[in-house]
C-alpha positions as CSV (number, residue, x, y, z in Angstrom):
1,M,70.0,59.4,111.3
2,S,72.5,56.7,112.0
3,V,74.2,56.6,115.4
4,L,77.6,57.3,113.9
5,K,76.3,60.3,111.9
6,G,74.5,61.6,115.0
7,C,77.7,61.4,117.0
8,L,79.6,63.3,114.3
9,Y,77.0,66.1,114.4
10,L,77.1,66.1,118.2
11,I,80.9,66.5,118.0
12,W,80.5,69.4,115.6
13,F,77.9,71.1,117.8
14,L,80.1,70.8,120.9
15,A,83.0,72.2,119.0
16,F,81.0,75.1,117.7
17,V,79.5,76.2,121.0
18,S,83.0,76.1,122.6
19,L,84.2,78.7,120.1
20,T,86.1,81.7,121.6
21,C,83.8,84.6,120.7
22,E,83.0,88.2,121.7
23,S,79.5,88.7,120.5
24,Q,76.4,87.1,118.8
25,T,75.4,89.0,115.7
26,S,71.9,89.6,114.4
27,E,72.6,87.2,111.6
28,G,73.3,84.4,114.1
29,L,77.1,84.5,113.5
30,K,79.6,84.4,116.2
31,T,82.7,86.6,116.2
32,I,86.1,85.1,116.6
33,S,88.2,87.5,118.7
34,T,91.0,89.3,116.8
35,S,92.0,91.2,119.9
36,N,94.2,88.2,120.9
37,L,95.2,84.9,119.4
38,D,93.3,82.7,122.0
39,A,91.0,81.2,119.3
40,F,94.0,79.9,117.3
41,R,96.6,77.3,117.7
42,P,100.1,78.4,118.6
43,T,101.6,80.2,115.6
44,G,104.6,82.1,114.4
45,K,105.7,85.6,115.2
46,N,104.7,86.7,111.7
47,W,101.2,87.3,113.2
48,N,100.8,90.6,115.0
49,L,98.0,92.3,117.0
50,A,97.0,95.8,115.7
51,S,94.1,98.2,115.7
52,N,94.3,98.7,111.9
53,A,96.7,98.4,109.0
54,S,97.8,100.5,106.0
55,A,99.7,99.8,102.8
56,D,101.6,101.7,100.1
57,L,100.1,101.5,96.6
58,E,103.5,101.8,95.0
59,T,105.6,99.4,97.1
60,A,105.2,95.7,96.8
61,G,104.7,93.9,100.1
62,N,104.4,97.1,102.1
63,L,101.9,96.7,104.9
64,Q,102.1,98.6,108.2
65,A,100.5,97.4,111.5
66,I,98.9,100.3,113.5
67,P,99.3,99.7,117.3
68,G,96.3,98.4,119.2
69,Q,93.9,95.5,119.1
70,G,91.1,94.2,116.9
71,T,93.1,93.4,113.7
72,L,95.5,90.5,112.9
73,V,98.4,91.5,110.7
74,N,100.6,89.0,109.0
75,L,104.1,90.4,108.3
76,I,106.4,88.0,106.5
77,M,109.7,87.3,108.2
78,P,112.9,85.9,106.6
79,N,112.0,82.5,108.1
80,G,109.6,80.8,110.6
81,N,106.4,82.0,109.0
82,Q,103.3,80.0,110.0
83,D,99.6,79.8,109.1
84,L,96.8,80.8,111.5
85,V,94.7,77.8,112.4
86,T,91.6,77.8,114.6
87,R,91.5,75.6,117.7
88,D,87.9,74.7,116.9
89,E,86.8,72.5,114.0
90,F,83.7,72.9,111.8
91,G,81.5,71.1,109.4
92,D,79.0,73.1,107.4
93,L,80.0,76.7,107.8
94,Q,79.2,80.3,106.9
95,L,82.3,82.4,107.3
96,E,82.7,86.1,106.9
97,L,85.7,88.3,107.4
98,D,87.4,91.5,106.3
99,F,90.9,91.4,104.8
100,M,93.5,93.8,103.4
101,M,96.2,92.9,100.8
102,S,99.5,94.6,100.3
103,L,100.7,95.2,96.8
104,G,101.3,91.9,95.1
105,S,100.4,89.9,98.1
106,N,99.0,86.3,98.3
107,S,97.1,84.5,100.9
108,G,94.1,82.1,101.2
109,V,91.3,80.8,103.5
110,Y,91.1,77.0,103.8
111,L,87.8,75.5,104.9
112,Q,88.4,72.5,107.1
113,G,92.1,73.2,106.5
114,R,91.6,71.5,103.1
115,Y,89.7,73.6,100.5
116,E,91.2,77.0,99.6
117,V,89.4,80.2,98.7
118,Q,92.2,82.3,97.2
119,L,93.1,85.8,98.4
120,F,95.3,87.7,96.1
121,D,96.1,91.3,95.0
122,S,94.1,91.0,91.8
123,W,93.3,94.7,91.6
124,K,93.1,96.0,88.0
125,L,93.4,92.6,86.3
126,P,91.1,92.5,83.3
127,R,90.8,88.7,83.3
128,V,91.0,86.4,86.3
129,V,91.8,82.7,86.9
130,F,91.4,80.3,89.8
131,S,94.5,81.8,91.6
132,D,93.0,85.3,91.7
133,C,91.1,86.8,94.6
134,G,87.8,84.9,95.1
135,G,88.9,81.9,93.1
136,I,88.8,78.3,94.4
137,Y,92.3,77.0,94.1
138,E,93.1,74.0,91.9
139,R,93.8,70.5,93.1
140,W,97.2,68.9,92.5
141,D,98.4,65.4,91.7
142,D,102.0,64.6,90.7
143,A,100.8,61.2,89.3
144,R,98.9,62.9,86.5
145,G,102.1,63.7,84.7
146,A,104.1,66.7,83.8
147,G,102.0,69.7,82.9
148,K,98.8,68.0,84.1
149,E,99.4,68.0,87.8
150,G,97.0,70.9,88.5
151,F,93.3,70.3,87.8
152,E,89.9,71.6,88.6
153,G,89.9,75.0,90.3
154,S,87.3,77.7,89.7
155,P,88.0,81.4,88.7
156,P,85.8,84.1,90.2
157,L,82.8,85.0,88.0
158,V,84.0,88.7,87.9
159,N,86.9,90.6,89.3
160,V,85.7,93.0,92.0
161,S,89.0,93.2,94.0
162,R,89.9,96.4,95.6
163,A,93.2,98.2,95.8
164,P,96.0,97.2,98.2
165,G,95.6,98.8,101.6
166,L,91.8,99.0,101.4
167,W,89.5,96.7,103.4
168,Q,87.7,94.0,101.5
169,H,84.9,91.7,102.6
170,L,84.6,87.9,102.0
171,R,81.6,85.8,102.7
172,I,81.7,82.0,102.2
173,V,78.9,79.4,102.5
174,F,80.5,75.9,102.7
175,R,79.0,72.4,102.8
176,A,81.2,69.7,104.4
177,P,81.5,66.3,102.7
178,R,79.0,63.6,103.7
179,F,79.9,60.1,104.9
180,D,77.9,56.9,105.4
181,P,77.9,55.0,108.7
182,K,81.1,53.2,107.6
183,G,82.9,56.4,106.9
184,V,82.7,56.2,103.2
185,K,82.2,59.5,101.4
186,I,78.8,59.8,99.8
187,A,78.8,63.5,98.8
188,N,81.6,65.9,97.9
189,A,82.3,69.0,99.9
190,R,80.7,72.0,98.2
191,I,81.1,75.8,98.2
192,D,77.6,77.0,97.8
193,E,78.5,80.7,97.6
194,V,81.4,83.1,97.7
195,Y,80.7,86.8,97.9
196,L,83.6,89.2,97.4
197,N,82.9,92.8,98.3
198,G,79.2,92.1,98.1
199,V,79.3,90.4,94.7
200,L,78.6,86.8,94.0
201,V,81.8,85.3,92.5
202,Q,81.3,81.6,93.1
203,T,78.2,79.4,93.2
204,G,77.6,75.7,93.6
205,V,81.2,74.5,93.2
206,S,81.7,70.8,94.0
207,L,85.1,69.9,95.6
208,T,86.2,66.4,94.8
209,G,89.0,66.5,97.2
210,P,91.5,68.8,99.1
211,T,93.0,71.7,97.0
212,R,96.7,72.2,96.6
213,G,98.5,73.1,99.8
214,S,96.0,71.4,102.1
215,M,96.9,70.6,105.7
216,F,95.5,67.1,105.2
217,K,95.4,64.6,102.4
218,D,92.2,63.0,103.6
219,E,88.6,64.3,104.0
220,Q,86.7,64.4,107.2
221,P,83.3,65.7,108.6
222,L,85.1,68.4,110.6
223,G,88.2,70.5,110.2
224,P,89.7,73.9,111.3
225,I,89.7,77.2,109.5
226,R,93.2,77.9,108.2
227,I,94.5,81.3,107.1
228,Q,97.6,81.2,105.0
229,G,100.5,83.2,106.5
230,D,103.6,82.3,104.5
231,H,102.9,83.8,101.1
232,G,102.5,87.6,101.7
233,N,101.6,90.4,104.0
234,V,97.9,90.6,104.7
235,A,95.6,91.7,107.5
236,F,92.3,90.3,108.9
237,R,89.5,91.5,111.1
238,N,85.8,90.9,111.9
239,I,86.0,87.1,111.5
240,R,82.5,85.6,112.1
241,V,81.3,82.1,111.8
242,G,78.0,80.3,111.9
243,V,75.9,77.5,110.5
244,P,74.5,78.2,107.0
245,E,70.8,78.1,106.6
246,L,69.4,75.6,104.1
247,V,67.9,77.4,101.1
248,K,64.8,75.8,99.8
249,A,64.1,75.9,96.1
250,S,61.2,78.1,95.2
251,D,58.1,76.5,93.5
252,E,57.4,79.8,91.7
253,D,58.8,80.6,88.4
254,E,60.9,83.7,88.5
255,D,61.2,86.0,85.5
256,D,64.6,86.1,83.9
257,P,66.4,89.3,84.9
258,I,67.1,91.9,82.2
259,L,70.7,92.8,82.4
260,I,72.9,95.4,80.6
261,D,76.6,95.0,80.1
262,P,78.6,97.2,77.8
263,K,80.0,95.4,74.8
264,G,82.9,97.0,73.0
265,K,82.1,100.6,74.0
266,P,80.7,102.5,77.0
267,Y,77.0,102.6,77.7
268,L,75.0,105.4,79.3
269,L,71.5,104.9,80.7
270,R,68.9,107.3,82.3
271,S,66.9,105.8,85.1
272,Y,65.5,106.2,88.6
273,L,67.9,105.0,91.3
274,M,67.6,104.2,95.0
275,H,70.3,106.0,97.0
276,G,69.9,104.9,100.6
277,D,66.2,105.2,101.3
278,R,65.7,108.0,98.7
279,K,64.5,107.5,95.1
280,L,66.4,109.8,92.8
281,T,64.7,110.6,89.5
282,H,67.3,112.3,87.3
283,V,70.2,109.8,87.3
284,I,72.4,108.7,84.5
285,S,74.7,105.7,84.8
286,Y,77.8,105.0,82.8
287,G,79.2,101.6,82.2
288,H,82.5,100.7,80.6
289,P,83.5,97.4,79.0
290,D,86.4,97.2,81.5
291,K,83.7,97.0,84.3
292,L,84.4,100.3,85.9
293,N,81.1,102.2,86.3
294,F,79.4,105.2,88.0
295,S,76.1,106.9,88.5
296,Y,75.5,110.7,88.4
297,D,72.7,112.9,89.6
298,L,71.9,115.4,86.8
299,K,69.9,117.7,89.1
300,Q,72.6,118.0,91.8
301,G,75.9,117.6,89.9
302,A,76.6,114.8,92.3
303,L,78.8,111.7,91.7
304,L,76.5,109.2,93.5
305,Q,78.4,106.0,93.4
306,V,81.1,104.1,91.6
307,W,81.6,100.4,91.2
308,R,83.6,97.5,89.7
309,G,81.9,94.6,88.1
310,D,78.8,94.1,86.0
311,F,76.7,97.1,85.0
312,L,73.0,97.2,85.6
313,D,69.9,95.1,86.3
314,V,67.1,97.0,84.5
315,T,64.3,94.4,85.1
316,E,62.3,97.0,87.1
317,M,62.5,99.4,84.1
318,W,61.9,97.2,81.1
319,H,59.8,94.2,82.4
320,E,56.1,94.6,81.7
321,R,55.2,98.2,82.6
322,G,58.4,98.8,84.5
323,E,56.6,101.0,87.0
324,P,59.4,101.5,89.5
325,Q,61.7,102.6,86.7
326,L,64.7,101.5,88.8
327,A,68.1,100.4,87.6
328,K,70.2,98.4,90.1
329,P,74.0,98.3,90.0
330,R,75.4,94.8,89.9
331,G,78.9,95.3,91.1
332,S,80.8,96.2,94.3
333,L,79.5,99.6,95.2
334,L,81.2,102.6,96.8
335,V,78.3,104.9,97.7
336,M,79.1,108.7,97.7
337,S,77.0,111.6,98.9
338,D,74.0,112.8,96.9
339,A,74.6,116.4,98.0
340,P,75.8,118.9,95.3
341,A,79.4,119.0,94.3
342,L,79.5,122.9,94.4
343,A,78.3,125.3,97.0
344,V,78.8,128.9,98.1
345,L,80.0,129.1,101.8
346,T,79.9,132.7,103.1
347,E,81.6,131.7,106.4
348,A,84.1,129.0,107.4
349,G,81.5,127.2,109.5
350,T,78.7,127.3,106.9
351,A,77.2,123.8,106.6
352,W,77.3,122.1,103.2
353,P,73.8,122.2,101.7
354,D,71.9,118.9,101.3
355,S,70.6,119.8,97.9
356,I,70.1,122.4,95.3
357,A,66.6,123.7,94.7
358,F,65.1,122.1,91.6
359,D,64.9,125.4,89.7
360,D,68.3,126.7,90.8
361,L,70.2,124.2,88.6
362,S,69.7,124.2,84.8
363,N,70.7,120.9,83.3
364,Y,72.1,121.3,79.8
365,G,72.7,117.5,79.2
366,Y,76.0,116.1,78.3
367,T,78.5,115.6,75.4
368,L,80.6,112.6,74.5
369,D,84.2,112.7,73.3
370,A,85.7,110.2,70.8
371,D,86.0,107.6,73.6
372,R,82.3,108.1,74.7
373,T,83.5,109.8,77.9
374,P,80.7,112.1,79.2
375,T,81.0,115.7,80.2
376,F,77.9,116.9,82.1
377,Q,77.0,120.5,81.7
378,Y,74.8,122.7,83.8
379,G,74.2,126.2,85.0
380,Y,74.3,127.2,88.7
381,K,74.1,130.7,90.2
382,G,75.0,132.3,86.9
383,M,78.0,130.0,86.3
384,E,78.5,127.5,83.5
385,V,79.8,124.2,84.8
386,S,81.4,121.3,82.9
387,D,81.9,118.1,84.8
388,K,83.9,115.4,82.9
389,I,84.0,112.0,84.6
390,S,86.1,109.2,83.1
391,G,85.9,105.5,84.1
392,V,88.4,104.2,81.6
393,D,91.4,104.3,83.9
394,V,91.5,100.8,85.5
395,K,92.7,102.3,88.8
396,G,89.5,104.2,89.3
397,I,87.5,107.3,88.3
398,T,89.0,110.6,87.2
399,R,86.9,113.8,87.5
400,E,87.6,117.2,85.9
401,L,85.4,120.2,86.9
402,T,85.6,123.4,85.0
403,I,83.6,126.5,86.2
404,K,83.3,129.5,84.0
405,D,83.4,132.9,85.9
406,P,83.2,131.4,89.4
407,V,81.4,133.5,92.1
408,D,83.0,134.5,95.4
409,N,83.2,131.9,98.2
410,L,82.6,129.0,95.9
411,Y,83.8,125.6,97.0
412,C,83.8,122.0,95.7
413,R,83.3,119.2,98.1
414,L,85.3,116.1,97.0
415,A,84.5,113.8,99.9
416,S,82.4,113.5,103.0
417,D,83.0,110.7,105.5
418,A,83.6,109.8,109.1
419,S,87.4,109.9,108.5
420,I,89.6,111.7,105.9
421,V,93.3,111.3,106.3
422,R,96.0,112.8,104.1
423,T,98.9,110.4,103.6
424,T,101.6,111.4,101.1
425,N,101.9,112.9,97.7
426,G,98.4,114.3,97.5
427,Q,96.8,111.0,98.5
428,Y,93.9,110.9,101.0
429,V,92.4,107.8,102.6
430,I,88.6,108.1,102.9
431,G,86.4,106.4,105.5
432,D,87.5,103.2,107.1
433,R,90.1,102.6,104.4
434,A,87.2,102.4,101.8
435,Y,89.0,104.2,98.9
436,Y,91.8,106.6,98.0
437,L,91.4,110.1,96.7
438,R,94.3,111.8,94.8
439,L,94.5,115.6,94.5
440,E,97.4,117.9,93.8
441,D,98.4,120.2,96.7
442,R,98.3,123.2,94.4
443,Y,94.5,123.2,94.8
444,K,94.9,124.1,98.5
445,P,92.5,121.6,99.8
446,V,90.9,121.9,103.3
447,I,89.8,119.1,105.6
448,R,87.2,120.4,108.0
449,K,85.2,118.7,110.8
450,T,81.4,118.6,110.6
451,A,78.6,117.4,112.8
452,K,78.7,114.1,110.8
453,G,82.4,113.6,110.4
454,M,84.8,115.3,108.0
455,E,84.7,117.0,104.6
456,L,87.4,117.6,102.0
457,L,86.9,120.9,100.3
458,V,88.7,122.9,97.6
459,P,88.2,126.6,97.1
460,I,87.3,127.6,93.5
461,G,88.4,131.0,92.3
462,K,89.3,133.1,89.3
463,Q,92.8,131.5,89.1
464,T,91.7,128.0,90.0
465,N,88.5,127.4,88.1
466,T,89.5,123.9,86.8
467,L,89.8,121.1,89.3
468,T,91.0,117.5,88.6
469,Y,91.1,114.6,91.1
470,S,90.8,110.8,91.0
471,L,89.2,108.1,93.1
472,N,91.2,104.8,93.4
473,F,89.4,101.8,94.8
């Protein structure tokens, strides 16, 4: 290593270890404090300390800061809005953070203050471009002539953006540009990976120079992290940084994965499925061409998970003997409970059952309507149950349960999580702002505390034997 290059890496190391941090994580990442602004250069009053944030799904730009600490909320002012820039500078970098968009909002994360990974309210968009969430923004050069100023840029591989007001997760692995002893660039900056909500949306993108809106026109071995604060209301938390590990190429040939994606019409597949540490054996998964998918347990009447993005990896089902018989979702998962949807509760404090005995539920299969939307049918405690689940609404999943001749004290459990909060107009926020649930008040829902958190229940009776609700995420 040359003396100059060694000095550059020493500078980077000293800058990194001086980082204001709260903890060292098991992955070797350090946490930048969001309980104050000490890790950042002086900024505008548009940045606010909060414990959490919330947004209105119907009102553009609406974002509310909840008093407390641990979250940084950007609330656009009439003037004087500024970006958030770290005091410390970085070279090669792994960056992870949580972010929340308001409806129609726009922001971005600049590596070294120069190369932008775009943050945008891209929820529901069927097609995405470089300026959508998870995209790498284009470069800009006025000298290229009218209509040609913008160039390069990289759209996300798939749109897995979540709804405004929900927490999303971003993970970036960045390689800084390389320079020879005379300071001449010998290798472009590169974004090795971008994961949005757990899904790979960028891989191996070379950056020939700073993207549009960069803090600097040049390129250097080091630079700060810059979070855009003048384009829209947005919140951040759990910002963590570290040095990315070098990934060595494997000498072994790996089999090509066997992937399923619906083309033109919905696709249904029976398989085994891992749900946490349990292997479920009576699962059917539904995939829609609009990339809105779900899995359902035929022996429990349980909606197991929903996700946006690509459908299934069936390599462990169809390659060679396929002994595990496992299908693996390929999108951004929201995992639900594997407990049954229906139960008889003889007393108010009766715990929800973990499962239905194998012989107590008679699976009658499913029917498909003209749009190939499935209605699952089964018998339970002498009742006939129809469970129609639709994934064609780009906002999320709609579920319609119909129970013929319901027995006394029958309930349906719609959600179980650490937190369930009713907001307005029949909307509930589930978990740590993980998804929304919409339910009309006429069903007389009940939120009750349990040993594990909270449950949202609806009583099923002779007059209310059909229940419809939706999950938006």
